[in-house]
C-alpha positions as CSV (number, residue, x, y, z in Angstrom):
1,M,0.0,0.0,0.0
2,K,0.9,3.7,-0.3
3,G,2.6,5.4,2.6
4,F,5.7,6.7,4.3
5,I,8.7,4.6,5.3
6,N,10.6,5.5,8.5
7,A,9.5,9.1,8.5
8,K,9.4,11.6,11.3
9,V,5.6,11.9,11.8
10,Y,3.5,13.9,14.1
11,V,1.1,11.2,15.4
12,E,-2.0,12.0,17.5
13,G,-1.3,11.2,21.1
14,K,2.3,10.3,20.6
15,G,4.0,13.5,19.3
16,I,6.7,13.4,16.7
17,I,7.9,9.8,16.2
18,T,9.7,7.8,13.6
19,A,7.2,5.5,12.0
20,C,5.8,4.0,8.8
21,I,2.4,5.2,7.7
22,G,0.3,3.0,5.5
23,V,-2.6,4.3,3.4
24,K,-5.4,2.3,1.9
25,D,-8.6,3.5,0.2
26,G,-7.8,7.1,1.2
27,K,-7.6,6.3,4.9
28,I,-4.7,5.8,7.3
29,E,-4.6,2.0,7.6
30,Y,-1.4,1.5,9.5
31,I,1.0,3.3,11.9
32,G,4.0,1.2,13.0
33,N,7.4,0.0,12.2
34,D,6.8,-2.6,9.5
35,A,8.3,-1.1,6.3
36,S,7.4,-4.1,4.2
37,L,3.8,-3.1,4.2
38,I,4.6,0.1,2.2
39,T,4.9,-0.9,-1.4
40,E,4.3,2.6,-2.9
41,P,6.3,5.0,-0.8
42,Y,5.7,8.8,-0.9
43,E,8.9,10.8,-1.5
44,F,10.5,12.7,1.4
45,S,13.9,13.6,2.6
46,L,15.9,13.4,5.8
47,G,15.1,16.3,8.0
48,Q,11.5,16.7,6.8
49,V,8.5,16.0,9.0
50,V,5.0,14.6,8.1
51,V,2.2,16.5,9.8
52,P,-1.6,16.5,9.3
53,G,-2.9,18.5,6.3
54,F,-3.7,22.1,7.1
55,I,-7.4,23.2,7.4
56,D,-8.2,26.8,6.5
57,E,-11.7,27.7,7.9
58,H,-11.5,31.3,6.6
59,I,-10.1,32.0,3.1
60,H,-11.6,34.1,0.4
61,G,-9.3,33.4,-2.5
62,A,-5.9,32.8,-4.1
63,A,-4.2,32.7,-7.5
64,G,-6.5,35.3,-9.0
65,A,-9.7,33.6,-7.9
66,D,-12.2,34.4,-5.2
67,A,-15.1,32.4,-3.7
68,M,-17.4,35.3,-4.7
69,D,-16.6,34.8,-8.4
70,G,-19.4,32.2,-8.1
71,T,-17.8,29.6,-10.4
72,K,-16.5,26.1,-10.1
73,D,-13.4,27.2,-11.9
74,A,-12.6,29.8,-9.3
75,L,-13.0,27.3,-6.5
76,S,-10.7,24.8,-8.4
77,K,-8.0,27.5,-8.8
78,I,-8.1,28.3,-5.0
79,A,-8.1,24.6,-4.1
80,N,-5.0,23.8,-6.2
81,A,-3.1,26.9,-5.2
82,I,-3.4,26.4,-1.5
83,A,-2.3,22.8,-1.8
84,S,1.2,24.2,-2.2
85,E,0.8,25.7,1.3
86,G,0.1,22.3,2.8
87,T,-3.7,23.0,3.0
88,T,-5.8,19.9,2.3
89,S,-9.3,21.3,3.2
90,F,-10.9,24.7,3.5
91,L,-14.1,26.7,3.8
92,A,-14.9,28.9,0.8
93,T,-15.4,32.2,2.4
94,T,-17.9,34.8,1.1
95,M,-18.3,38.5,2.0
96,T,-20.9,41.1,2.3
97,Q,-22.4,41.5,-1.1
98,S,-25.7,41.6,-3.0
99,P,-28.1,38.6,-2.4
100,E,-27.7,37.7,-6.1
101,N,-23.9,37.5,-5.8
102,I,-24.0,35.5,-2.6
103,L,-26.5,33.1,-4.0
104,N,-24.3,32.6,-7.1
105,A,-21.4,31.8,-4.7
106,M,-23.5,29.3,-2.8
107,N,-24.6,27.5,-5.9
108,A,-21.0,27.3,-7.2
109,V,-19.9,25.6,-3.9
110,K,-22.8,23.2,-4.1
111,D,-21.9,22.2,-7.7
112,Y,-18.2,22.0,-7.0
113,M,-18.6,19.9,-3.9
114,S,-21.0,17.5,-5.7
115,E,-18.3,16.7,-8.2
116,N,-15.9,15.4,-5.5
117,A,-12.8,16.7,-7.2
118,T,-9.7,14.7,-6.4
119,D,-7.2,17.5,-7.2
120,G,-6.3,20.3,-4.8
121,A,-7.6,20.9,-1.3
122,A,-11.2,19.8,-0.5
123,V,-14.0,22.3,0.0
124,L,-15.6,21.4,3.3
125,G,-18.3,24.0,2.9
126,V,-18.9,27.7,3.3
127,H,-17.9,30.4,5.8
128,L,-20.6,33.0,5.3
129,E,-18.8,36.3,6.3
130,G,-21.6,38.8,6.3
131,P,-23.9,40.4,5.3
132,F,-25.2,40.3,8.9
133,I,-22.5,42.6,10.3
134,S,-22.1,46.0,12.0
135,V,-21.5,49.2,10.0
136,K,-19.2,50.3,12.8
137,H,-16.7,47.7,12.0
138,I,-17.1,47.3,8.3
139,G,-13.4,46.5,7.5
140,A,-13.1,45.9,3.8
141,Q,-16.8,44.8,3.4
142,P,-19.0,47.0,1.1
143,L,-21.2,49.2,3.3
144,E,-24.2,49.2,0.9
145,Y,-24.8,45.5,1.2
146,V,-24.8,45.2,5.1
147,A,-28.1,43.6,6.2
148,K,-29.7,42.8,9.5
149,P,-29.5,39.2,10.7
150,D,-32.5,37.3,9.1
151,V,-33.3,33.6,9.5
152,K,-35.3,33.6,6.2
153,V,-32.5,35.1,4.2
154,F,-30.0,32.8,5.8
155,D,-32.2,29.8,4.9
156,E,-32.1,30.9,1.2
157,Y,-28.3,30.9,1.2
158,Y,-28.2,27.6,3.2
159,K,-30.5,25.8,0.7
160,A,-28.6,27.2,-2.3
161,S,-25.3,25.9,-0.8
162,G,-26.7,22.4,-0.5
163,N,-26.7,22.9,3.3
164,A,-23.0,23.4,3.2
165,I,-22.6,26.6,5.3
166,K,-20.5,25.7,8.3
167,I,-19.7,29.1,9.8
168,V,-21.6,32.4,9.8
169,S,-19.8,35.6,10.9
170,L,-22.3,38.1,12.3
171,A,-22.7,40.9,14.7
172,P,-24.3,39.4,17.9
173,E,-25.6,42.8,19.0
174,A,-27.6,43.5,15.9
175,D,-31.4,43.2,15.8
176,G,-32.4,39.7,14.8
177,A,-29.0,38.2,15.8
178,D,-30.4,36.2,18.7
179,E,-32.9,34.4,16.5
180,L,-30.3,33.7,13.9
181,I,-27.7,32.4,16.4
182,K,-30.3,30.0,17.9
183,H,-31.3,28.8,14.4
184,L,-27.7,28.3,13.4
185,T,-27.0,26.3,16.5
186,S,-30.1,24.1,15.9
187,L,-28.6,23.3,12.4
188,G,-25.1,22.6,13.7
189,V,-23.7,25.7,12.0
190,T,-21.0,27.6,14.0
191,A,-22.1,31.1,14.9
192,S,-19.2,33.5,14.9
193,A,-18.8,37.1,16.2
194,G,-17.3,39.1,13.4
195,H,-17.3,42.7,12.1
196,T,-19.1,43.5,15.4
197,D,-19.4,46.2,18.1
198,A,-20.5,43.6,20.7
199,G,-19.3,44.2,24.2
200,Y,-19.0,41.8,27.1
201,E,-22.7,41.6,27.9
202,A,-23.7,41.0,24.2
203,I,-21.1,38.3,23.8
204,E,-22.0,36.6,27.1
205,K,-25.7,36.5,26.1
206,A,-24.8,35.2,22.6
207,I,-22.6,32.4,24.1
208,K,-25.6,31.2,26.1
209,I,-27.6,30.7,23.0
210,G,-24.9,29.2,20.9
211,L,-22.1,31.5,19.8
212,K,-18.9,29.5,19.5
213,N,-16.3,31.4,17.4
214,V,-14.7,34.8,17.0
215,T,-13.8,35.8,13.4
216,H,-10.3,37.1,12.8
217,T,-9.8,38.1,16.5
218,Y,-8.8,41.8,17.1
219,N,-9.7,42.8,13.5
220,A,-12.9,44.6,12.7
221,Q,-14.4,44.3,16.2
222,K,-14.8,46.2,19.4
223,A,-11.4,46.5,21.1
224,L,-10.5,45.8,24.7
225,H,-10.9,48.7,27.2
226,H,-10.5,48.5,30.9
227,R,-14.1,49.5,31.6
228,E,-15.6,47.5,28.6
229,I,-13.6,44.5,27.5
230,G,-15.4,44.4,24.1
231,T,-15.3,41.6,21.6
232,V,-11.5,41.2,21.9
233,G,-11.5,40.9,25.7
234,S,-14.4,38.6,25.6
235,A,-12.6,36.4,23.1
236,M,-9.9,36.0,25.6
237,L,-12.1,35.7,28.7
238,F,-14.6,33.0,27.5
239,D,-13.0,29.6,27.2
240,E,-16.1,28.5,25.1
241,L,-15.0,30.7,22.2
242,N,-12.7,29.5,19.5
243,A,-10.5,32.5,18.4
244,E,-9.4,32.8,14.8
245,A,-6.3,34.8,14.1
246,I,-4.5,36.0,11.0
247,C,-0.9,35.5,12.1
248,D,0.9,37.4,9.3
249,T,2.4,39.9,11.8
250,I,0.6,42.6,9.8
251,H,-3.0,42.2,10.9
252,L,-1.7,41.4,14.4
253,S,1.5,42.3,16.2
254,V,3.6,39.5,17.7
255,P,2.7,40.6,21.3
256,A,-1.0,40.6,20.3
257,I,-0.7,37.0,19.0
258,K,1.2,35.9,22.2
259,L,-1.4,37.6,24.4
260,L,-4.3,35.8,22.6
261,I,-2.6,32.4,22.7
262,K,-1.7,32.8,26.4
263,N,-5.4,33.5,27.2
264,K,-7.0,30.7,25.2
265,P,-7.3,26.9,26.0
266,H,-5.0,25.0,23.7
267,D,-7.8,23.8,21.5
268,K,-9.5,27.2,21.1
269,F,-7.0,29.1,19.0
270,T,-7.2,28.6,15.2
271,L,-4.9,29.9,12.5
272,I,-6.6,31.3,9.4
273,T,-5.2,33.0,6.3
274,D,-8.2,35.2,5.4
275,S,-6.4,35.5,2.1
276,M,-7.8,37.1,-1.0
277,R,-7.3,36.5,-4.7
278,A,-3.9,38.3,-4.8
279,K,-2.2,35.5,-2.9
280,H,0.3,33.6,-5.1
281,L,0.4,36.5,-7.5
282,S,2.9,39.4,-7.9
283,D,2.4,42.8,-6.2
284,G,0.0,45.1,-8.0
285,I,-3.7,46.0,-8.3
286,S,-6.2,43.4,-7.2
287,E,-9.9,43.3,-6.3
288,L,-12.1,42.4,-3.3
289,G,-15.9,42.6,-3.5
290,G,-15.8,45.1,-6.4
291,Q,-13.2,47.3,-4.5
292,E,-9.7,48.0,-5.8
293,V,-7.0,46.5,-3.6
294,I,-3.3,47.5,-3.7
295,V,-1.0,44.7,-2.9
296,K,2.6,45.7,-1.9
297,N,5.2,44.3,0.4
298,G,3.1,41.4,1.7
299,E,0.1,43.7,2.5
300,A,-3.3,44.0,0.7
301,R,-5.1,47.3,1.4
302,L,-8.0,49.4,0.0
303,K,-7.1,52.9,-1.3
304,D,-7.9,54.4,2.1
305,G,-5.4,52.1,3.8
306,T,-7.8,49.6,5.2
307,L,-6.4,46.0,5.3
308,A,-8.4,44.0,2.8
309,G,-7.7,40.4,3.8
310,S,-4.3,39.0,3.5
311,I,-1.9,37.2,1.1
312,L,-0.7,34.9,3.9
313,K,0.1,31.3,3.2
314,M,-0.8,28.7,5.9
315,N,2.7,27.3,6.2
316,D,4.0,30.8,6.8
317,A,1.4,31.4,9.5
318,V,2.8,28.3,11.2
319,K,6.3,29.5,10.7
320,N,5.5,32.9,12.2
321,L,4.1,31.3,15.3
322,V,7.2,29.1,15.9
323,L,10.0,31.6,14.9
324,K,8.5,34.9,15.9
325,C,6.1,34.0,18.7
326,G,8.0,31.1,20.4
327,V,5.2,28.6,20.0
328,L,6.1,24.9,20.1
329,F,6.1,23.4,16.7
330,T,3.5,20.8,17.5
331,D,1.3,23.4,19.1
332,A,1.5,25.6,16.0
333,I,0.6,22.5,13.9
334,D,-2.5,21.9,16.1
335,F,-3.6,25.4,15.6
336,A,-3.7,24.8,11.8
337,T,-5.1,21.2,11.9
338,A,-6.8,19.7,15.0
339,N,-8.3,23.0,16.2
340,P,-10.2,24.0,13.1
341,A,-11.3,20.3,12.7
342,K,-12.7,20.4,16.2
343,N,-14.4,23.8,15.6
344,L,-16.0,22.4,12.4
345,G,-17.0,19.1,14.0
346,V,-14.9,17.0,11.7
347,F,-12.1,15.9,14.0
348,D,-13.3,12.3,13.7
349,K,-12.2,12.4,10.0
350,I,-9.4,15.0,9.7
351,G,-7.1,17.2,11.7
352,S,-4.6,14.6,13.0
353,I,-2.7,11.5,12.0
354,K,-4.4,8.5,13.4
355,E,-5.5,5.1,12.1
356,G,-8.9,5.3,10.5
357,K,-8.7,9.0,9.6
358,N,-8.4,10.5,6.1
359,A,-4.9,10.2,4.7
360,D,-4.3,14.0,4.7
361,F,-0.6,14.9,5.1
362,T,1.8,17.8,4.7
363,V,5.5,17.3,4.5
364,L,7.5,20.2,5.8
365,D,11.3,20.9,5.9
366,G,13.2,22.7,8.6
367,D,12.4,26.1,7.0
368,F,8.6,25.3,6.9
369,N,8.7,24.9,3.1
370,V,6.0,22.4,1.8
371,H,7.5,19.6,-0.2
372,L,4.5,17.3,-0.5
373,T,0.8,17.6,0.2
374,V,-1.4,14.5,0.2
375,R,-5.2,14.4,0.4
376,N,-7.1,11.1,0.8
377,G,-3.9,9.3,-0.1
378,N,-3.4,11.2,-3.4
379,V,-0.6,13.6,-4.0
380,I,-2.1,17.1,-4.7
381,F,1.1,19.0,-4.5
382,K,4.8,18.2,-5.0
383,A,7.6,20.7,-4.9
């Protein structure tokens, strides 16, 4: 069977060990020391380590494509581009836009997922970022399409996606948010506080009815103040909340990243890229939601200077945590694998290397470069 022979592997519950990994029918069949079982070995080199495939629960685009393009081709371009970062699965993330454009994006995801493409990273579903957000923390979202939280509107999007929406970013303090959060919770969809002016009381109330996540923590939300801890302080205070973070050291400073990690349980901090279509392209003019974006020196900004998503690669996010923030290598890997899998309720299938789970692997060298990405046993990227 396919697999790795005598590789350094980050195995769930055991840490980094030297082992053989056997793959059969897209699943991890064997973890042990019998090299004779591996008849079709994957290529790797001394000094490289095999870790679980990365999971990006918040990514808009890459390689010139965006989830809001509303085409299967765009999703395929994103899926294949991010395989080079070690990402094996992701949520196609939308933004505040017209209902027609959002519906087009939902339909495209449904159609793409139905084809079960074997190339590139897998689309696990949708992260619906907006339109149910606060105008006070608009970020790079178009103001004219902001809407109040509405169960009926959400249900239209949910149906169009083939019931594939997994996360909804919303403002918990907005009129109608309580009803929507309860509805999302009943469906098993993760309600996330994002682009919000919610303070402590609003977040506490929302948690009681099902809020589970904070969208790109620190960014586009009510800041921490010593008399009102806001969304940011609440993200740190409530252990129930999973905190997403864009760790490019542009959206967040290194001390801010350290502070957030220090205040979260190990399994409640999740790396995201929040990347847009300019990722994997040269510097220049790009686009986000019909708005012109200027990409220069690793930053993507609107004309007024507002950060417009990132061009962060997931392996670089892991690298930043280890080299700039002093995070243990295995912890950084968990933040890009096990934690998003748990947040999305799919840890029984992906997010770690364990017998019976999907054969999703990333092979990293000592400089965090990706040399091989494997999904369901198939090589989807080779350097």
